[in-house]
C-alpha positions, 0 to 999 in steps of 0.5 A: 613394788618396783618403781620404773619412773614417774611413778610407773611400777612394774605392774603397770607396765601392760596397762592400757595407758602405758600400752598407748604410750608405747604406741605412738612411738617410732624408735629406732635401734643399733645393729642388723638384728632386732635387740632383745629390748625391742622385740621385748617392748614390741610384745608390750605394745610397741607398734612401730619401729624405724630403720636407717641405714645402720640397720641394713646389710642386704635385702635378705638380712633386712627381710630376716629383720622384718621378720623377726618383728613380726614374729612378736606382733604380726601388724608392726609397722616398719618404717624407713626413710627411703626417699630414693634418690640421695637419700636412701636407706635401702642402698645406703652402701651403694647408692640408689637404683632410682632417681630422686624427686628433682629428677623425676620433676625435671621429666614431669611424666606423672606416669613414670613417677608413679611407676618408680614409686611402685617399683620402689614400694615393691622392693620395700615390701619384699623386705617386710618395710610397710611405711615409708616416710616419703615423699617429700612434697615441699616446694623448694622455692628457696634455691639456697634451701640447705635440707630439701633441694633434689629432694623436692620435685621442684620449685613450681607448686603444681608440678610438685603438687602433681608428682607428690600425688602420683608418687603417693598412689604408686607407693600405696599401690604396693602395699606400703603406706606413704608419709608425705612431708614436711608439713606445712612445707619445708621449701622456703627455709635457709635453715636445717632443722637438724641444726636449729629452728628454721622460720618461714616469714611469708604471708598466709595467702602465699602459704595456701597458694604455694606450700599447701597445694602439694599437701592437699593433693597427697590428701587427695591421693589418699596418703596414709601419713603426713610428717610435720616440720619443725619449723616456725611458720608465724602466719600460722602460729607465732610461737611453736614450730609446726610439729608442736602446734595445735593450729597447724596440726589440728586446726589447719591439718585435721580440721581445714584441710580434712585429714583423717590419717596418721600425723607422724612428727619429724626426728624429735632428736633433731636440734629444732626440737631437742635444743629448744624443748627437749625431746620428752616435753616436745613429744608431749606438746606434739602429741597434745597438738595433734601428732599421732606418732613420734618418730625418734631415734636416727640419732637416739636408738636405745631402751632408755630413750623409748622408756623416757618418752613412754614414761614422759606421756604416762606422767603427762596423762596422769598430771593433767597435761595430756588428755587421756582421750587424745593419747588413746586417739593417737595410739588408735590411729597407729593401730589403725594404720597398722591394721591397714598395712597388714591388709594391704601387705597381703593384697599385693602379696609381695615376693617375686616381681609381679606383673607390671613390676619395672626393675630397670625403671630407675636407670631408665627415669635417670637417663630421661631426666639429664640435660645436656648442654654442649656438644660431647667430643669422642672420648679419646684420652683416659679421664680425670674425675674431680669431685668437688664435694660439699659437707653432706647434709644429715638427711642425705648422710655421709656414707652413701657414695654419689659422683661419676667416678666409679662409673667412668672407670668402668666404661673408660680405662685409665680413669683416675679420680680424686675428692676435693673439699673446700679449700682444695686448690684448682692447681692440685686438680690440674697437677692430678689430671695431667693431660687427661681430660678433666670431669668436674663434678659438682653439687649445688654449685649455686650454693658454694662460691668455692666450687664456682671459683674452682670450676672457673679456673679449670675451665679457663686452663682447660677448656675441654673440662666436662661439668656434671651438676649433680644438684640443683642447677642453678648455675649458668651451664659451662664447660665444653660439655654441661650435664645436669642429672638433677640428683646425686644417686647411683643411676644419676651417675650411671646416666651422666657416664653414659653420656660422657663416655659416648655409650 
């Protein structure tokens, strides 16, 4: 008899308990085709797969990949972290064709938000993706938040709520399930949960009046999934982060807010969980607390991880640490969502652009989101674009291009550019620019004193400097022309470039 782990034998591999344990996992993998091990596990009961930028080369390749998975299981959930804006996997190598949440919030047209989400959903569905880990419903109440920022619709609770609801409605109208995140709200943090465990020290009344309002709106809009946050909220649970808290997932989300859909964890390999509880124990505690699906694979993307988590869940049931009924309920919720997406996919019939689709809506929305201070002088000289680049947060990643350099080079012949990190001197920018007009591009200047200092020096030396803020615009606008794009997606850069070039 072959023993796999925790007393699981080869003959047990297809029993109901083991299939339930596989069903609640949402793992990632390496490569642009489905590896044999993944297809085998899908055949054994794995019901969901997570996609990341490393898995995507083109829409055609992605459609072929999802077809591979559906050949094993027609209703497999294919999930992706596609927020549009700064966080894109579908267009990871070129930048998103859609502005992100902050830009949509700046326009504050819920019809536009709904239409953008629907068009994004249509493109995902065309490629065979049916679960999107979006939108972010976090209220960005802490302007120094290092991980949310432009991923939020804004700092106003009710604005965030109405746009969250519109986004959910638009995405799901395209047959793609929305996964509203990061419950109960990640906006008032100053720590990135990829690195450590954030803590939100506000009272219960503040949480109810601020953080929870957008999630209530999402639930009322029918969001099919909600993602938990790896954050400690002592007003709700003084000991366990939300992902592992029965009080927060079952008591608050299920019972008080009446949510009946799928609860998905944020990535369990993030250090807020992996570095404190470990992913195996963390996964067991999450399911016991009320989560239904374990997201893992952003960093851990191999068969061994899937088997470790499967076996940990099975062992926890057999040892009495996890009720079998809770695991079975979680698996049933995953399968129910898989069934919904199959029906929604058939109803939406993705393929050629349908009536009501809007291929150019992303750029149109980005243009509406731009805020301009100052007067643009006619471009009479070539430009020098100096991108003052902070370290990218992990959610955004560092492989997606951003800025305005490429867009301006296409519009203004002779434009040159350079990228400058912390520690670079403004003198180096001035030397490289020569007589050309400087376009200084920043991202969250208010969070990076070195950027502010560099801008002070550049503007003092060259008053005609143009400043483009592609993060959260908090600093006082300065420069001959100041452009706030409310995000750094490709279309946000294109909208800014058009203004600078006067086209």
